[in-house]
C-alpha positions, 0 to 999 in steps of 0.5 A: 683214149675212150676209156671210162673215167669217173672223176675230174681233175682240175688245176687252178690259181685259187688257194686251197682255203679259197677252193674249199670255201667255194666247194662248201659253198655250193653244197659240195661234199669236201675232202682235205686229205690232200690240202697241205699239197694244194688238193681239195676233193669235192663231190658235186652232182655225184660226180668226184672232183679233185681241184688243185692249186697250181704247184711249183715243187722242190724236192730235198735230197733224200726224200721223195716228199715235195716242198710244195710251193703254189704257182701262179700259172698253169704253164709252171704247174704243167712243167713240173708233171712227170710224163707228157701225157700228164702234162696236158691242160684244157681250159674248162671254160673255152676248151682251149688245149695247152700241150706245152711238151707234146703230150697229145702226140705221145698220147696218140703214139702210145708213148710215155715220155718224162717231161724235161730232163728224165734224170732229173724227174726220177731223181726228184721222185723215184716212185715216178719210175714205178708210176711210169711203169704201171702206166705202161703196162695198164695202158700198153704204152711203150716207154721213150729211150731216154725215159727208160734209160733214166729209169734204169740208171735210177734203180741201179743208183738206188740199189748200189747206194743202199748196198754201200750206205 
């Protein structure tokens, strides 16, 4: 998008302990705050990177915190993402892009669209609604109709459930 960015995000099939050992081995400053979710932070040559093991999340009813299972493929990892524009990957060695959900087109169109079934994405984690609204506001993106309807429906359900519960 031509905007400055100050960090890099990587996904790998290496498990968090392996990522941590490699980062320490190259002399990086390391943080393990997100380790239970598969993320190791590393400061290498003055540049911050987050390296996350491929994941396949599942959610228990009533919680937004996923039961993390480590996956083995980038495809599985991308399929669990919230929005298509966040489900883009590039091979760090070859530069080959991987866009399974039309994220590049949505990025070019400045459109926010849920990956897969919007209702399911927001049922899994309602905080994704706020994340989507923040993206739309900060980046001046529109929100795809089905995604917007699912956001609204989930908010109505959440309010109704609290009143009756």
